[in-house]
MDAnalysis code that builds the backbone (N, CA, C; Angstrom):
import MDAnalysis as mda
import numpy as np

u = mda.Universe.empty(756, n_residues=252, atom_resindex=np.repeat(np.arange(252), 3), trajectory=True)
u.add_TopologyAttr("name", ["N", "CA", "C"] * 252)
u.add_TopologyAttr("resid", np.arange(1, 253))
u.add_TopologyAttr("resname", ["MET", "THR", "ARG", "TRP", "LYS", "LEU", "THR", "ILE", "GLU", "TYR", "ASP", "GLY", "SER", "ALA", "PHE", "PHE", "GLY", "TRP", "GLN", "LYS", "GLN", "ALA", "GLU", "ASP", "ILE", "SER", "VAL", "GLN", "GLN", "ILE", "LEU", "GLU", "GLU", "ALA", "ILE", "GLU", "LYS", "PHE", "SER", "SER", "GLU", "LYS", "ILE", "ARG", "LEU", "PHE", "VAL", "ALA", "GLY", "ARG", "THR", "ASP", "THR", "GLY", "VAL", "HIS", "ALA", "ARG", "ALA", "GLN", "ILE", "ALA", "HIS", "PHE", "ASP", "LEU", "GLN", "LYS", "GLU", "TYR", "ASP", "ALA", "ILE", "GLU", "ILE", "GLN", "GLY", "ALA", "ILE", "ASN", "PHE", "HIS", "ILE", "LYS", "GLU", "HIS", "ARG", "ILE", "SER", "ILE", "ILE", "SER", "ALA", "GLU", "ILE", "VAL", "PRO", "ASP", "ASN", "PHE", "HIS", "ALA", "ARG", "PHE", "ASP", "ALA", "LEU", "SER", "ARG", "THR", "TYR", "ARG", "TYR", "LEU", "ILE", "ILE", "ASN", "ARG", "ARG", "PRO", "THR", "LEU", "ALA", "LEU", "ASN", "LYS", "GLY", "LYS", "ALA", "TRP", "HIS", "PHE", "PRO", "ARG", "PRO", "LEU", "GLU", "LEU", "ALA", "PRO", "MET", "GLN", "GLU", "ALA", "ALA", "ALA", "LEU", "LEU", "ILE", "GLY", "ASP", "HIS", "ASP", "PHE", "SER", "THR", "PHE", "ARG", "ALA", "HIS", "HIS", "CYS", "GLN", "ALA", "LYS", "SER", "PRO", "ILE", "LYS", "THR", "MET", "GLU", "ALA", "ILE", "ASP", "ILE", "SER", "GLN", "THR", "GLY", "GLU", "LEU", "PHE", "ILE", "PHE", "ASN", "VAL", "ARG", "ALA", "ARG", "SER", "PHE", "LEU", "TYR", "HIS", "GLN", "VAL", "ARG", "ASN", "ILE", "VAL", "GLY", "SER", "LEU", "SER", "LEU", "VAL", "GLY", "ALA", "GLY", "LYS", "TRP", "SER", "VAL", "ASP", "ASP", "PHE", "ASN", "THR", "ALA", "PHE", "GLN", "ALA", "ALA", "ASP", "ARG", "THR", "LYS", "GLY", "GLY", "PRO", "THR", "ALA", "PRO", "ALA", "GLU", "GLY", "LEU", "TYR", "PHE", "TRP", "GLU", "VAL", "VAL", "TYR", "PRO", "GLU", "ASN", "GLU", "ASN", "LYS", "ASN"])
u.atoms.positions = np.array([
    [123.603, 118.472, -123.779],
    [123.007, 117.134, -123.838],
    [121.489, 117.265, -123.988],
    [120.923, 116.563, -124.968],
    [119.482, 116.578, -125.204],
    [118.938, 115.162, -125.098],
    [117.832, 115.018, -124.370],
    [117.180, 113.705, -124.279],
    [116.045, 113.647, -125.296],
    [116.054, 112.576, -126.094],
    [115.063, 112.370, -127.147],
    [114.161, 111.187, -126.831],
    [112.900, 111.369, -127.112],
    [111.898, 110.297, -126.982],
    [111.450, 109.900, -128.380],
    [111.533, 108.605, -128.674],
    [111.116, 108.072, -129.964],
    [109.853, 107.231, -129.817],
    [108.945, 107.370, -130.770],
    [107.821, 106.448, -130.909],
    [108.125, 105.582, -132.122],
    [108.132, 104.268, -131.907],
    [108.681, 103.341, -132.897],
    [107.651, 102.271, -133.260],
    [107.571, 102.021, -134.553],
    [106.718, 100.936, -135.076],
    [107.636, 99.906, -135.720],
    [107.360, 98.614, -135.458],
    [108.169, 97.601, -136.138],
    [107.430, 96.278, -136.283],
    [107.835, 95.583, -137.326],
    [107.399, 94.219, -137.583],
    [108.460, 93.319, -136.973],
    [108.080, 92.582, -135.948],
    [109.059, 91.784, -135.217],
    [109.458, 90.477, -135.875],
    [108.877, 90.169, -137.029],
    [109.096, 88.860, -137.652],
    [110.559, 88.557, -137.933],
    [111.319, 89.578, -138.304],
    [112.709, 89.362, -138.718],
    [113.715, 89.572, -137.593],
    [113.233, 89.861, -136.381],
    [114.142, 90.218, -135.290],
    [114.047, 89.236, -134.128],
    [115.165, 89.124, -133.417],
    [115.204, 88.301, -132.218],
    [114.866, 89.182, -131.013],
    [113.734, 89.848, -131.124],
    [113.259, 90.699, -130.051],
    [113.853, 92.093, -130.079],
    [113.517, 92.872, -129.054],
    [114.021, 94.237, -128.930],
    [115.483, 94.255, -128.512],
    [115.819, 93.513, -127.456],
    [117.103, 93.669, -126.776],
    [118.279, 93.207, -127.629],
    [119.358, 93.981, -127.555],
    [120.577, 93.673, -128.299],
    [121.090, 92.287, -127.924],
    [121.473, 91.507, -128.933],
    [121.956, 90.146, -128.753],
    [123.433, 90.062, -129.153],
    [124.103, 89.043, -128.636],
    [125.516, 88.865, -128.967],
    [125.705, 88.543, -130.448],
    [124.795, 87.724, -131.005],
    [124.953, 87.277, -132.388],
    [123.745, 87.572, -133.266],
    [122.561, 87.572, -132.702],
    [121.344, 87.706, -133.501],
    [120.908, 89.161, -133.628],
    [120.218, 89.462, -134.715],
    [119.799, 90.832, -135.001],
    [118.603, 91.220, -134.127],
    [118.633, 92.454, -133.618],
    [117.556, 92.942, -132.761],
    [117.176, 94.354, -133.177],
    [116.011, 94.799, -132.731],
    [115.547, 96.151, -133.033],
    [116.467, 97.183, -132.381],
    [116.836, 96.957, -131.132],
    [117.721, 97.888, -130.436],
    [119.034, 98.071, -131.193],
    [119.622, 96.994, -131.644],
    [120.886, 97.071, -132.377],
    [120.761, 97.920, -133.636],
    [119.721, 97.667, -134.415],
    [119.523, 98.392, -135.669],
    [119.394, 99.887, -135.408],
    [118.624, 100.261, -134.395],
    [118.394, 101.681, -134.115],
    [119.631, 102.359, -133.535],
    [120.312, 101.688, -132.616],
    [121.511, 102.295, -132.043],
    [122.586, 102.516, -133.110],
    [122.732, 101.555, -134.011],
    [123.707, 101.709, -135.095],
    [123.303, 102.838, -136.044],
    [122.002, 102.974, -136.292],
    [121.525, 104.044, -137.178],
    [121.797, 105.416, -136.576],
    [121.556, 105.557, -135.288],
    [121.792, 106.839, -134.624],
    [123.283, 107.182, -134.628],
    [124.122, 106.192, -134.409],
    [125.566, 106.427, -134.436],
    [126.040, 106.840, -135.827],
    [125.431, 106.290, -136.863],
    [125.856, 106.606, -138.233],
    [125.669, 108.083, -138.567],
    [124.559, 108.682, -138.134],
    [124.357, 110.080, -138.515],
    [124.902, 111.070, -137.486],
    [125.029, 110.635, -136.239],
    [125.459, 111.562, -135.196],
    [126.918, 111.400, -134.792],
    [127.509, 110.255, -135.147],
    [128.879, 109.907, -134.720],
    [128.983, 109.808, -133.199],
    [127.854, 109.575, -132.549],
    [127.840, 109.371, -131.103],
    [127.336, 107.966, -130.797],
    [128.021, 107.288, -129.912],
    [127.592, 105.950, -129.500],
    [126.601, 106.115, -128.354],
    [125.377, 105.684, -128.576],
    [124.321, 105.917, -127.583],
    [123.720, 104.588, -127.135],
    [122.920, 104.665, -126.076],
    [122.161, 103.510, -125.619],
    [120.695, 103.890, -125.559],
    [119.858, 103.039, -126.131],
    [118.417, 103.245, -126.088],
    [117.824, 102.558, -124.866],
    [116.942, 103.280, -124.169],
    [116.188, 102.714, -123.048],
    [114.738, 102.612, -123.489],
    [114.127, 101.450, -123.284],
    [112.834, 101.167, -123.899],
    [111.743, 100.994, -122.851],
    [110.497, 101.271, -123.252],
    [109.362, 101.141, -122.329],
    [109.088, 99.685, -121.969],
    [109.232, 98.795, -122.936],
    [108.968, 97.384, -122.679],
    [109.647, 96.516, -123.724],
    [110.488, 95.619, -123.304],
    [111.167, 94.738, -124.244],
    [110.163, 93.783, -124.887],
    [110.385, 93.483, -126.142],
    [109.545, 92.512, -126.841],
    [110.393, 91.316, -127.253],
    [109.748, 90.138, -127.295],
    [110.444, 88.898, -127.631],
    [110.559, 88.719, -129.137],
    [111.251, 87.675, -129.503],
    [111.373, 87.294, -130.911],
    [109.997, 87.168, -131.549],
    [109.800, 87.861, -132.679],
    [108.558, 87.741, -133.425],
    [107.439, 88.650, -132.984],
    [107.606, 89.370, -131.876],
    [106.565, 90.262, -131.369],
    [106.699, 91.625, -132.046],
    [105.555, 92.219, -132.382],
    [105.521, 93.479, -133.120],
    [105.283, 94.662, -132.173],
    [105.391, 95.875, -132.726],
    [105.084, 97.076, -131.942],
    [104.407, 98.111, -132.817],
    [103.360, 98.694, -132.298],
    [102.690, 99.816, -132.964],
    [103.221, 101.145, -132.447],
    [103.491, 101.229, -131.148],
    [103.947, 102.492, -130.545],
    [104.885, 102.195, -129.378],
    [106.001, 101.560, -129.697],
    [107.043, 101.355, -128.701],
    [107.676, 102.710, -128.389],
    [108.081, 102.907, -127.141],
    [108.702, 104.158, -126.732],
    [110.123, 103.888, -126.241],
    [111.066, 104.705, -126.693],
    [112.444, 104.601, -126.228],
    [113.024, 105.998, -126.079],
    [114.054, 106.114, -125.251],
    [114.736, 107.404, -125.137],
    [116.240, 107.217, -125.215],
    [116.934, 108.300, -125.587],
    [118.390, 108.312, -125.648],
    [118.871, 109.758, -125.554],
    [120.157, 109.928, -125.299],
    [120.753, 111.256, -125.152],
    [121.760, 111.517, -126.260],
    [121.770, 112.751, -126.752],
    [122.746, 113.180, -127.750],
    [123.412, 114.480, -127.297],
    [124.718, 114.593, -127.570],
    [125.444, 115.825, -127.271],
    [125.121, 116.906, -128.304],
    [125.104, 116.540, -129.575],
    [124.869, 117.503, -130.645],
    [123.407, 117.926, -130.679],
    [123.163, 119.091, -131.226],
    [121.812, 119.635, -131.317],
    [121.203, 119.328, -132.689],
    [119.974, 118.862, -132.681],
    [119.208, 118.591, -133.894],
    [117.779, 119.033, -133.649],
    [116.978, 119.115, -134.724],
    [115.538, 119.291, -134.519],
    [114.847, 117.952, -134.743],
    [113.577, 117.896, -134.385],
    [112.850, 116.622, -134.393],
    [112.762, 116.010, -135.789],
    [112.553, 116.841, -136.787],
    [112.450, 116.334, -138.162],
    [113.772, 115.721, -138.610],
    [114.889, 116.335, -138.216],
    [116.206, 115.782, -138.554],
    [116.413, 114.420, -137.901],
    [116.066, 114.304, -136.635],
    [116.236, 113.037, -135.917],
    [115.392, 111.950, -136.559],
    [114.127, 112.249, -136.760],
    [113.221, 111.261, -137.353],
    [113.697, 110.852, -138.749],
    [114.011, 111.832, -139.581],
    [114.401, 111.545, -140.951],
    [115.721, 110.808, -141.048],
    [116.691, 111.196, -140.228],
    [118.011, 110.572, -140.284],
    [117.949, 109.105, -139.855],
    [117.217, 108.836, -138.767],
    [117.109, 107.441, -138.329],
    [116.379, 106.619, -139.381],
    [115.262, 107.123, -139.868],
    [114.502, 106.368, -140.868],
    [115.316, 106.124, -142.139],
    [116.169, 107.067, -142.505],
    [117.021, 106.865, -143.679],
    [117.957, 105.682, -143.469],
    [118.537, 105.581, -142.299],
    [119.533, 104.541, -142.037],
    [118.919, 103.185, -141.685],
    [117.604, 103.136, -141.498],
    [116.951, 101.845, -141.204],
    [115.998, 101.433, -142.314],
    [116.093, 102.082, -143.462],
    [115.088, 101.869, -144.517],
    [115.064, 100.441, -145.054],
    [116.121, 99.666, -144.840],
    [116.136, 98.276, -145.287],
    [115.404, 97.347, -144.320],
    [115.008, 97.882, -143.186],
    [114.350, 97.072, -142.164],
    [112.907, 97.530, -141.972],
    [112.088, 96.637, -141.458],
    [110.678, 96.967, -141.238],
    [110.511, 97.603, -139.858],
    [111.170, 98.758, -139.730],
    [111.110, 99.588, -138.530],
    [110.874, 101.014, -138.996],
    [110.078, 101.762, -138.248],
    [109.828, 103.152, -138.610],
    [109.746, 104.012, -137.356],
    [110.417, 105.157, -137.397],
    [110.286, 106.135, -136.327],
    [109.063, 106.991, -136.645],
    [108.027, 106.852, -135.853],
    [106.779, 107.577, -136.072],
    [106.912, 109.029, -135.626],
    [107.643, 109.244, -134.538],
    [107.866, 110.615, -134.071],
    [109.117, 110.663, -133.213],
    [109.704, 111.853, -133.139],
    [110.833, 112.131, -132.252],
    [110.547, 113.453, -131.556],
    [110.803, 113.502, -130.261],
    [110.539, 114.742, -129.528],
    [111.520, 114.899, -128.381],
    [111.834, 116.147, -128.063],
    [112.695, 116.451, -126.923],
    [111.879, 116.334, -125.642],
    [112.476, 115.697, -124.646],
    [111.806, 115.515, -123.353],
    [112.748, 115.991, -122.249],
    [112.218, 116.211, -121.050],
    [113.088, 116.629, -119.937],
    [114.194, 115.615, -119.664],
    [115.284, 116.080, -119.087],
    [116.446, 115.227, -118.839],
    [116.144, 114.075, -117.888],
    [115.090, 114.219, -117.079],
    [114.762, 113.161, -116.126],
    [113.708, 112.183, -116.657],
    [113.270, 112.348, -117.915],
    [112.298, 111.409, -118.488],
    [112.952, 110.050, -118.666],
    [112.199, 108.993, -118.336],
    [112.685, 107.623, -118.547],
    [111.578, 106.797, -119.188],
    [111.876, 106.222, -120.342],
    [110.863, 105.486, -121.106],
    [110.261, 104.336, -120.320],
    [111.061, 103.669, -119.527],
    [110.564, 102.527, -118.767],
    [109.944, 102.937, -117.433],
    [110.702, 103.665, -116.619],
    [110.295, 103.892, -115.237],
    [109.192, 104.937, -115.085],
    [109.013, 105.797, -116.080],
    [107.955, 106.805, -116.000],
    [106.607, 106.312, -116.511],
    [106.565, 105.135, -117.084],
    [105.316, 104.631, -117.670],
    [104.283, 104.346, -116.587],
    [103.071, 104.862, -116.789],
    [101.964, 104.582, -115.871],
    [101.272, 103.275, -116.219],
    [101.204, 102.955, -117.503],
    [100.602, 101.695, -117.930],
    [101.112, 101.336, -119.315],
    [101.011, 100.050, -119.618],
    [101.366, 99.529, -120.932],
    [100.200, 98.690, -121.431],
    [99.926, 98.784, -122.706],
    [98.871, 97.965, -123.314],
    [99.477, 97.099, -124.402],
    [99.168, 95.814, -124.315],
    [99.502, 94.875, -125.376],
    [98.217, 94.483, -126.091],
    [98.310, 94.323, -127.388],
    [97.178, 93.834, -128.173],
    [97.542, 92.470, -128.762],
    [96.585, 91.537, -128.678],
    [96.794, 90.221, -129.280],
    [95.684, 89.970, -130.297],
    [96.074, 89.466, -131.471],
    [95.133, 89.213, -132.557],
    [95.027, 87.726, -132.854],
    [93.793, 87.250, -132.916],
    [93.495, 85.892, -133.385],
    [92.600, 86.004, -134.612],
    [92.955, 85.302, -135.657],
    [92.062, 85.174, -136.807],
    [91.491, 83.761, -136.781],
    [90.179, 83.715, -136.599],
    [89.478, 82.464, -136.339],
    [88.755, 81.991, -137.599],
    [89.444, 81.138, -138.356],
    [88.846, 80.569, -139.558],
    [89.593, 79.298, -139.928],
    [88.973, 78.462, -140.739],
    [89.642, 77.224, -141.151],
    [90.719, 77.451, -142.206],
    [90.491, 78.274, -143.229],
    [91.540, 78.469, -144.239],
    [92.798, 79.104, -143.643],
    [93.938, 78.701, -144.148],
    [95.194, 79.276, -143.683],
    [95.274, 80.765, -144.045],
    [96.180, 81.471, -143.374],
    [96.332, 82.902, -143.598],
    [97.308, 83.164, -144.749],
    [96.976, 84.136, -145.554],
    [97.874, 84.583, -146.613],
    [98.328, 86.001, -146.306],
    [97.415, 86.977, -146.323],
    [97.769, 88.370, -146.078],
    [98.251, 88.607, -144.655],
    [97.705, 87.894, -143.684],
    [98.027, 88.146, -142.277],
    [98.930, 87.095, -141.662],
    [99.551, 86.281, -142.483],
    [100.490, 85.288, -141.959],
    [101.641, 85.992, -141.247],
    [101.929, 85.567, -140.031],
    [102.970, 86.205, -139.236],
    [102.517, 87.430, -138.483],
    [101.236, 87.814, -138.647],
    [100.710, 89.017, -137.995],
    [99.568, 88.708, -137.030],
    [99.146, 87.448, -136.961],
    [98.060, 87.045, -136.073],
    [98.168, 85.538, -135.856],
    [97.509, 85.064, -134.792],
    [97.445, 83.634, -134.521],
    [96.309, 83.048, -135.339],
    [96.643, 82.142, -136.232],
    [95.608, 81.453, -136.996],
    [95.025, 80.354, -136.124],
    [93.729, 80.488, -135.810],
    [93.057, 79.546, -134.912],
    [91.909, 78.917, -135.683],
    [92.050, 77.667, -136.135],
    [91.050, 77.087, -137.043],
    [89.779, 76.573, -136.380],
    [89.815, 76.308, -135.063],
    [88.618, 75.792, -134.381],
    [87.714, 76.940, -133.960],
    [86.403, 76.761, -133.963],
    [85.484, 77.846, -133.606],
    [85.746, 78.381, -132.195],
    [85.615, 79.691, -132.039],
    [85.785, 80.347, -130.751],
    [84.509, 81.102, -130.380],
    [84.195, 81.101, -129.098],
    [83.054, 81.849, -128.584],
    [83.557, 83.024, -127.759],
    [83.046, 84.202, -128.043],
    [83.520, 85.414, -127.388],
    [83.102, 85.501, -125.922],
    [81.827, 85.288, -125.634],
    [81.287, 85.559, -124.301],
    [82.006, 84.800, -123.186],
    [82.262, 83.486, -123.326],
    [82.960, 82.804, -122.232],
    [84.379, 83.309, -122.009],
    [85.050, 83.732, -123.074],
    [86.389, 84.294, -122.895],
    [86.316, 85.611, -122.137],
    [85.321, 86.431, -122.440],
    [85.152, 87.687, -121.716],
    [84.864, 87.434, -120.237],
    [84.037, 86.446, -119.954],
    [83.700, 86.114, -118.566],
    [84.938, 85.638, -117.811],
    [85.730, 84.793, -118.450],
    [86.941, 84.292, -117.802],
    [87.960, 85.408, -117.599],
    [88.112, 86.280, -118.591],
    [89.090, 87.362, -118.497],
    [88.767, 88.302, -117.344],
    [87.491, 88.503, -117.055],
    [87.091, 89.409, -115.977],
    [87.628, 88.955, -114.620],
    [87.896, 87.662, -114.474],
    [88.418, 87.131, -113.217],
    [89.836, 87.608, -112.929],
    [90.520, 88.104, -113.947],
    [91.926, 88.483, -113.798],
    [92.124, 89.940, -113.389],
    [91.059, 90.734, -113.402],
    [91.184, 92.159, -113.100],
    [91.502, 92.361, -111.619],
    [92.473, 93.228, -111.360],
    [92.861, 93.516, -109.983],
    [94.230, 92.955, -109.641],
    [94.548, 92.942, -108.335],
    [95.833, 92.433, -107.843],
    [95.740, 90.927, -107.626],
    [96.625, 90.184, -108.301],
    [96.588, 88.727, -108.192],
    [97.985, 88.139, -108.324],
    [98.089, 86.889, -107.900],
    [99.267, 86.075, -108.179],
    [99.067, 85.462, -109.562],
    [99.890, 85.873, -110.515],
    [99.746, 85.416, -111.894],
    [100.735, 84.305, -112.248],
    [101.108, 83.491, -111.263],
    [102.079, 82.424, -111.508],
    [101.630, 81.454, -112.596],
    [100.330, 81.239, -112.727],
    [99.817, 80.327, -113.755],
    [100.148, 80.830, -115.157],
    [100.350, 82.115, -115.289],
    [100.617, 82.704, -116.604],
    [102.041, 83.270, -116.688],
    [102.907, 82.768, -115.843],
    [104.290, 83.252, -115.773],
    [105.226, 82.205, -116.361],
    [106.072, 82.642, -117.292],
    [107.042, 81.722, -117.882],
    [108.002, 81.222, -116.805],
    [108.460, 79.985, -116.971],
    [109.319, 79.368, -115.961],
    [110.599, 80.169, -115.733],
    [111.141, 80.804, -116.769],
    [112.403, 81.534, -116.636],
    [112.187, 83.032, -116.431],
    [110.995, 83.418, -115.995],
    [110.722, 84.830, -115.685],
    [111.603, 85.272, -114.513],
    [112.197, 86.457, -114.619],
    [113.119, 86.950, -113.596],
    [112.493, 87.980, -112.663],
    [111.183, 88.205, -112.786],
    [110.516, 89.154, -111.893],
    [110.614, 88.682, -110.447],
    [110.748, 89.637, -109.538],
    [110.898, 89.285, -108.122],
    [109.629, 88.698, -107.530],
    [108.476, 89.114, -108.053],
    [107.200, 88.650, -107.502],
    [106.226, 88.332, -108.626],
    [105.363, 87.306, -108.439],
    [104.329, 87.009, -109.426],
    [103.078, 87.863, -109.267],
    [103.076, 88.755, -108.276],
    [101.911, 89.601, -108.021],
    [101.928, 90.778, -108.997],
    [100.849, 90.918, -109.770],
    [100.702, 92.026, -110.700],
    [99.278, 92.571, -110.590],
    [99.109, 93.801, -111.053],
    [97.790, 94.433, -111.056],
    [97.296, 94.543, -112.490],
    [96.263, 93.775, -112.800],
    [95.673, 93.817, -114.138],
    [94.616, 94.920, -114.159],
    [94.816, 95.924, -115.009],
    [93.895, 97.054, -115.067],
    [92.707, 96.780, -115.984],
    [92.939, 96.112, -117.091],
    [91.847, 95.850, -118.036],
    [92.238, 94.730, -118.991],
    [91.242, 93.920, -119.340],
    [91.370, 92.970, -120.444],
    [90.081, 93.086, -121.250],
    [90.169, 93.696, -122.402],
    [89.001, 93.888, -123.264],
    [89.138, 92.964, -124.476],
    [88.118, 92.144, -124.688],
    [88.126, 91.212, -125.818],
    [86.941, 91.547, -126.707],
    [87.203, 91.736, -127.986],
    [86.139, 92.057, -128.933],
    [86.280, 91.174, -130.169],
    [85.203, 91.127, -130.937],
    [85.190, 90.313, -132.149],
    [84.576, 91.103, -133.291],
    [85.236, 91.062, -134.433],
    [84.684, 91.594, -135.672],
    [84.853, 90.524, -136.730],
    [83.777, 89.809, -137.010],
    [83.871, 88.704, -137.954],
    [84.813, 87.637, -137.447],
    [85.815, 87.320, -138.239],
    [86.762, 86.267, -137.869],
    [87.903, 86.782, -136.990],
    [87.953, 88.084, -136.748],
    [89.041, 88.684, -135.980],
    [88.650, 88.870, -134.512],
    [89.469, 88.311, -133.619],
    [89.331, 88.521, -132.178],
    [90.486, 89.399, -131.714],
    [90.158, 90.454, -130.967],
    [91.159, 91.396, -130.474],
    [91.157, 91.363, -128.949],
    [92.333, 91.147, -128.372],
    [92.535, 91.144, -126.926],
    [93.404, 92.349, -126.579],
    [92.878, 93.301, -125.821],
    [93.655, 94.433, -125.330],
    [93.878, 94.237, -123.831],
    [95.145, 94.149, -123.442],
    [95.501, 93.835, -122.056],
    [96.341, 94.977, -121.502],
    [95.880, 95.590, -120.389],
    [96.557, 96.761, -119.846],
    [96.957, 96.558, -118.386],
    [98.200, 96.904, -118.088],
    [98.717, 96.865, -116.722],
    [99.928, 97.785, -116.649],
    [100.373, 98.053, -115.447],
    [101.593, 98.870, -115.326],
    [102.808, 98.074, -115.776],
    [102.850, 96.800, -115.406],
    [103.961, 95.942, -115.798],
    [103.457, 94.508, -115.914],
    [104.256, 93.684, -116.580],
    [103.849, 92.312, -116.875],
    [104.963, 91.333, -116.536],
    [104.561, 90.099, -116.272],
    [105.507, 88.999, -116.151],
    [105.911, 88.525, -117.545],
    [106.998, 87.797, -117.612],
    [107.479, 87.283, -118.889],
    [106.457, 86.298, -119.477],
    [106.028, 86.551, -120.693],
    [105.041, 85.741, -121.430],
    [103.653, 85.791, -120.809],
    [103.392, 86.728, -119.899],
    [102.102, 86.762, -119.223],
    [100.943, 86.916, -120.199],
    [101.046, 87.854, -121.125],
    [99.932, 88.081, -122.049],
    [99.713, 86.862, -122.948],
    [100.770, 86.317, -123.495],
    [100.629, 85.159, -124.383],
    [100.084, 83.945, -123.646],
    [100.460, 83.776, -122.382],
    [99.937, 82.653, -121.605],
    [98.469, 82.850, -121.230],
    [98.083, 84.095, -120.954],
    [96.675, 84.384, -120.683],
    [95.830, 84.102, -121.922],
    [96.278, 84.602, -123.078],
    [95.515, 84.383, -124.310],
    [95.435, 82.902, -124.633],
    [96.527, 82.168, -124.447],
    [96.501, 80.727, -124.693],
    [95.484, 80.017, -123.823],
    [95.396, 80.394, -122.560],
    [94.415, 79.777, -121.657],
    [92.989, 80.193, -122.007],
    [92.806, 81.472, -122.372],
    [91.474, 81.927, -122.766],
    [91.007, 81.231, -124.045],
    [91.943, 80.877, -124.915],
    [91.552, 80.174, -126.146],
    [90.937, 78.815, -125.838],
    [91.381, 78.179, -124.757],
    [90.773, 76.902, -124.352],
    [89.326, 77.098, -123.931],
    [89.057, 78.232, -123.272],
    [87.683, 78.553, -122.876],
    [86.841, 78.848, -124.110],
    [87.370, 79.663, -125.008],
    [86.632, 80.013, -126.217],
    [86.344, 78.832, -127.113],
    [87.251, 77.856, -127.107],
    [87.081, 76.669, -127.946],
    [86.231, 75.594, -127.274],
    [85.802, 75.837, -126.037],
    [84.953, 74.879, -125.335],
    [85.698, 73.750, -124.664],
    [87.031, 73.818, -124.618],
    [87.799, 72.767, -123.954],
    [87.846, 72.965, -122.449],
    [87.747, 74.204, -122.022],
    [87.656, 74.558, -120.609],
    [86.382, 75.331, -120.374],
    [85.790, 75.137, -119.188],
    [84.718, 76.025, -118.733],
    [85.366, 77.225, -118.052],
    [84.556, 78.226, -117.735],
    [85.078, 79.373, -116.986],
    [85.577, 78.911, -115.625],
    [84.892, 77.959, -115.023],
    [85.341, 77.409, -113.734],
    [86.688, 76.703, -113.875],
    [86.887, 75.994, -114.970],
    [88.184, 75.346, -115.207],
    [89.296, 76.387, -115.292],
    [89.001, 77.464, -115.989],
    [89.974, 78.556, -116.122],
    [90.313, 79.134, -114.750],
    [89.293, 79.377, -113.947],
    [89.510, 79.951, -112.621],
    [90.301, 78.999, -111.731],
    [90.017, 77.712, -111.832],
    [90.762, 76.721, -111.044],
    [92.235, 76.754, -111.406],
    [92.517, 76.824, -112.708],
    [93.909, 76.901, -113.158],
    [94.564, 78.186, -112.656],
    [93.849, 79.288, -112.729],
    [94.352, 80.585, -112.284],
    [94.674, 80.556, -110.795],
    [93.743, 80.060, -110.012],
    [93.923, 80.033, -108.558],
    [95.019, 79.066, -108.125],
    [95.361, 78.111, -108.958],
    [96.408, 77.147, -108.617],
    [97.777, 77.807, -108.518],
    [97.936, 78.962, -109.182],
    [99.219, 79.680, -109.172],
    [100.367, 78.754, -109.562],
    [100.128, 77.999, -110.637],
    [101.080, 76.974, -111.084],
    [101.070, 76.961, -112.611],
    [102.192, 77.279, -113.218],
    [102.249, 77.351, -114.688],
    [101.845, 76.041, -115.342],
    [102.127, 74.926, -114.718],
    [101.790, 73.631, -115.321],
    [100.288, 73.412, -115.409],
    [99.505, 74.195, -114.673],
    [98.051, 74.075, -114.711],
    [97.428, 74.964, -115.779],
    [98.218, 75.860, -116.353],
    [97.697, 76.804, -117.329],
    [97.644, 76.237, -118.733],
    [97.085, 77.032, -119.632],
    [96.973, 76.637, -121.023],
    [98.249, 76.903, -121.794],
    [98.210, 76.726, -123.110],
    [99.401, 76.894, -123.940],
    [99.823, 78.352, -124.044],
    [101.057, 78.556, -124.457],
    [101.556, 79.895, -124.746],
    [101.167, 80.259, -126.171],
    [100.390, 81.303, -126.328],
    [99.981, 81.737, -127.669],
    [101.212, 82.161, -128.472],
    [101.196, 81.978, -129.789],
    [102.361, 82.322, -130.617],
    [102.723, 83.798, -130.549],
    [104.011, 84.079, -130.657],
    [104.498, 85.454, -130.581],
    [103.941, 86.322, -131.703],
    [103.669, 85.748, -132.857],
    [103.293, 86.524, -134.042],
    [101.983, 87.288, -133.899],
    [101.156, 86.922, -132.921],
    [99.898, 87.636, -132.728],
    [99.978, 88.796, -131.759],
    [101.152, 89.014, -131.153],
    [101.280, 89.988, -130.073],
    [101.887, 91.300, -130.562],
    [101.305, 92.412, -130.082],
    [101.756, 93.758, -130.431],
    [101.929, 94.593, -129.163],
    [103.078, 95.243, -129.038],
    [103.236, 96.271, -128.003],
    [102.473, 97.485, -128.505],
    [101.381, 97.831, -127.848],
    [100.391, 98.716, -128.458],
    [100.472, 100.161, -127.994],
    [100.633, 100.371, -126.696],
    [100.545, 101.740, -126.183],
    [101.213, 101.848, -124.825],
    [101.809, 103.017, -124.571],
    [102.331, 103.354, -123.249],
    [101.691, 104.673, -122.823],
    [101.282, 104.751, -121.578],
    [100.730, 105.996, -121.045],
    [101.718, 106.563, -120.033],
    [102.029, 107.851, -120.225],
    [102.904, 108.591, -119.320],
    [102.098, 109.692, -118.638],
    [102.621, 110.273, -117.562],
    [101.854, 111.310, -116.860],
    [101.366, 112.440, -117.758],
    [102.178, 112.851, -118.735],
    [101.776, 113.997, -119.562],
    [100.651, 113.681, -120.527],
    [100.432, 112.368, -120.839],
    [99.335, 112.057, -121.772],
    [98.249, 111.215, -121.124],
    [98.266, 111.150, -119.794],
    [97.290, 110.333, -119.075],
    [95.860, 110.768, -119.362],
    [95.623, 112.067, -119.440],
    [94.263, 112.572, -119.644],
    [93.788, 112.439, -121.075],
    [94.676, 112.041, -121.979],
    [94.308, 111.899, -123.382],
    [93.839, 110.497, -123.719],
    [93.923, 109.546, -122.770],
    [93.636, 108.142, -123.060],
    [92.432, 107.670, -122.274],
])
């Protein structure tokens, strides 16, 4: 038995998220079927972080076990061959210890959110970023985001149907930068509540657009009440960006 770790890139536009669905197409389904086609083994993929409908991934991590022996190039090439009709790509495949777990071994996860701030509609980046036509200011969003660093009750940014046992999470970093019309939000934590990143970005957009002051944002945050928060940013701007594990902690 060999345990394999995959680094996966995908465009989430055509999928109903990562997790296998009863009727709708998912990234997990496509990959599990591809692996079965070349190996004749029915496997289950375990993932670092599930993504919702329309959410993309630059470096999603998953693991699975195979009885037969292969090398990394064979695994990568065989899966990519069987998924070539889909906008999914195996960036790398590597053998890992039998006790490696894509989800439980993760030290941190980073999500990236993209806003393109301009009046004209998007052509090249449609479905890949949130088109935000009203002017945004960077500095107030950065000031508001700094309030979220550390251990907090994130109920204001928690989806109503979130199944997490507690709303308490530790936010390690929220870095917001701007290059021309592009705003980039990098959000890092060990784990997240359901829709937490999209709800944070939606609330920060109110600050950037001048509809909320930083104090308004903090009041909503401290209320620990989803109804006090801002809108949920669209899924199309969100990317599962990076996972850090103990073996690569010093490289990041």
